[in-house]
N, C-alpha and C positions, 0 to 999 in steps of 0.2 A: 139297318137291323130292324128299323120300326116300322117299315112299310110291308105292304104285300102287292102282289101282282094286280093289273098291270104294270102300274107305276115303278115297281120293286126291279121287275124285269127289264124295264125300259131303261132305268138310273144304272143297275149293275152290268147291263151290257156295254155301258160306255168303256168301262176299263176290264171288262172280263178277259178280253184277248190278250191283255197286258200281264195277268197272272196264271195263264193256263200252261201247260207244260211247254208249248211249243213257243209261246209267246216269251216266257222264262229261260228258254235253252239259248237265247243270244246274250244272256247276261251272265252265263255260268264263267267264262272267263273272267268279269269283274269281280262277282262273287268270290271266285277261287284265289282272286290277286289279292280281294280284300280279307279274306282268311290268312292267306300266307303273311299279309302286314301284321293283322291282329296278333297271331302267334308270335310274328318277330317282336313284337313290342311286349306281349307277355313275358317271353321268355327270358327277355333282356333285364324285367322289373321283378321276377320272383324271388323270394316269397312277397306275394302283394294279394290285394284283394280281387279275388278272380271275375266278381262282378262288374267292376268300376273298369277293370283293364281289358276284360274279353266279353264277358257277355252283354253288357251294354254296347260294345263299338261294333261288332259284326251286323247286327239287324239295322243298327243304326245307319251305318253307312251303306248298308246294300239298299234298304227302302228309300232312303233319301237320294242315292244314284239314279234308281228307278223313276222315283216321281220328279226329279229335276231339282231337289233342294241343295241349294250350295254348304259345301263344309262350314262356313261362317256362321250358320245357324243352327250348327248339330249341339252345342250346348243348351241352347234357348230350346230346342226341342226336345229334348230328355227332359228339361225341367218341367216343360208344360205337359208332358206325356205323364210323368210321376205325379202331376197335380190332378189330372184327370183321373187317372185310374185309380186315385184315392176318393174318389166321390162318393162310394157305398158308405163310406164312413165318416162323411163332410155334413154335420149339421150347424156347426157354429158360424155366426155371421162372417168370420175372418176365413174361415176354410170355403164357404160359398162364393166368396169375392173373389178368391185364389182361382176358382174353378171359372168364375165368370171370365177372368182376366186371361185364362189360358186359353179358353175359346176364342177370346177375341184376340190373342197371338196368332193363332191359326188363322184366322179370316184375315188378317192385316198381312201375315207371310203369303196367303194365296192371292191377295191382292196384288203386292209385289210382284209375285212370281207370274200371276195372270199378264201384266202389263208388259213385262219382258218377252214373254214368250209370244203375246200377239206380235210383237214385230220383229222377234227372232225366235221363230221357232225350232224348235229340235228334236231329238228322237227321246223323248220321255213322257210322262204319262200326263204332266202339266199342259204339254202343247196337246195332247189328246182330248183332254178336259175343255181347254179352252176353243178348241174347233168343234166338239160336239153339241149336237141337237137332240133334243127329245121332246116327241109330239111337235116336232116342227119349228122348235125355239131355242137360242144358245141357253146354256146353264145360268141361273142368275149369282149375283155376287154371293148371297148366302149358301145357295148349293154348290160352290165352288169351294166355299170354305169348310162346309160340313165334309164334304168328300177329301179334302187335304188332311182334315182332322182324323178321319176315321182311316184313313189309310196309315199315317204316320203313326198314331196310337196303337193302331192293331198291329202295324208292322214291326212295332219295336217291344212293346212291353212282354208279350206271351212268347215270342221268340227268346227274348233275354231271359225269361224265366224258365223255359226248357233248357237252353246250354248250362244254365247254373245248376237245375236240378239233376242234370247228367252228370257232371262232376260228383256232386254230393253222392248219387246212387253209385256211381262207379267206386267212389272211396268206400261206401258203406257194403259193397257187396264185391270182394277182391275175385271172388271164384268168376262171376260174371265178368269182370273186368278181365280177367286173364283167356277165356273164352274168346271174348271182342278181338283182345290184342292177336289170338293165334289166326286170326283171318278178319283182318279189317275190311276189305271189301266185301267179303262176302256175309257178313254178320251186322255191318253198320245199319243196314235199314231196318233190321228187327230192332237193334238197340236205340234207334231213335223212335219207333213206333212205341217200344215198351216204355219208354221214358216219358211220351206223350200220355200215354193211358196213365202211368203210375204217378206222374207229376200232376196231369190234368191243370195245366196254368188258366185257362179260364174254368173259373166254377160253376158259374149259373148264368142263365137267362130266362127274363120272363115271358111268357106268352099268353095269347089269349085263346079260350076254347070257342071254335067257329060254329060247332054242332055238337048236339048230345052225342055222348059215346061212353064206353065204357074201357077202363084201362087196367088190366090185371085184377077184374073184379070192383075195382072204384068206380062209380057212377060219375062223370062230368056233363056238366051244361053249358049250352050255349052263353058265353057272356063269362063265364068262370075266368079267373085271372090264376094261372098256375105258373109254378118255377120248375124250370129243368135245373137239377142238380148233376151236373156232367161227374164230379167227381164221386158222385155215390154210382153212377149209370157205370162207370169203370171199373167198380169194386163187385158188381154183381155175381153173386156166386152161382147164379143159373146160366151164366155167358162165360165167365173165366174161373180156369182151374186155379185154386190156391191165389186169389184175387189181390191179396196183400203182398205175394212175393215180386220180387223184381227179376223177370225172367227174359234176356232178350232173345230167346230161342221160342216166345211164345207164337204158336200157330194153329189156327187163327188168330187174329188179334183186332176184333172190330170194336176199337173203341170210339167213345163220341168226344174227343177232346176237340174236334173241329167241328161238332155239332152233328147232328144226324143226316142221312141223305135227305136232303130237302134244297129248293131253291135258296136257303140262308146258309147252306154250306160255305163254311169260311173261305174266303177269296184268298187269302193267303196261305193256304197249306200248303201247296206246291213250293212257294218259297220258303215257307218253315222248314220243310222237309230238307230242302237242297242245303240251306244254310247250315243247318246242323249236320248235316252228313259230311259237306265238304271241311267243315271247320274241323270236327273231331277226327275227320281222318288225318289231315294236316297237322294236328297238334298231338296225337297220340304216335304218329310216326316217327316225330322229332322229340317227342318229351314223354314216352310212354310210362315213364315213374310219378306223373304229374298226380297230385291228389291234394284233397282238402284235408287242410290242419286243424280246424274247429268245426263245431256245428254251425249251419246256415243261420244267420239272422234273416227272418220273415217279412216279407213287406206286410205291412198294417195295410189291408184292404179286404174288403168283402167280395170282391169281384175277381182279383187277380192272386191266383196261388204262386207268389213270387220270393224271390229271394232277392233282401237289397246287400247282404253283404256274404263272402264266403272266403275265407283266408285258404290260400293254397301255396304248396312249393311242388318243385320239380323233384 
């Protein structure tokens, strides 16, 4: 996220194929099976916390399976992810130390996985990474650790947030939920996109202005530091009719929840859409009455618009 071409292009190319539509298609069976298992477990436990029992579980299991992280590491991956996504509000020494510890955890985990895959290659992203070369050299240990960290953190937290927000939004908008239930296959893609727009799981990103320009009458100079507020862009009255309304039939829906069209467009966009659609088709087919029973408890983070707890029942 913090590099530009040509280095960014070369590094992203290493894993891009695994996360494009054709690369992900071979994981559809795994994601669908994971969605069924998570729904099985959720329905056995309701009433319960939707976040811990469902929203956390599906993206965690999917991205770990794709990358090659064993189930024994799931709990530690979630804990380290939560620590890192809270970084925007971490200023005390204890908090900064916890973030450093989480970064070290991912580097150590990647070191263990890399040693395993060099001797026992598998059909996973870790094997791709340890075999990859960039500019004629293999990735360093630091680069491997950073790759694992961004894949696991990015593959977990934002999709978790979107899944939780969707249940909250469907509960608060029963008319939209009925529309969705009347045609799950046809309206699910629109419901997923509108959840991503309305909830905007990733709230901002900082960028550097590379040349003098003007944006909507505001002059920007080369070297200026700017913040892109995706949640604001997704409420732009010049782009979206009734921008504060939740409308699963909204079309077109050019939201920027995965970033704008650029080399930095979210690598996991297709995976997030697949997980959300497969999960909610399974859940609403089997438990159409599921709903939140209390307002969500929001995650304390300046970076992620997340939900930490959401009580639900069938």
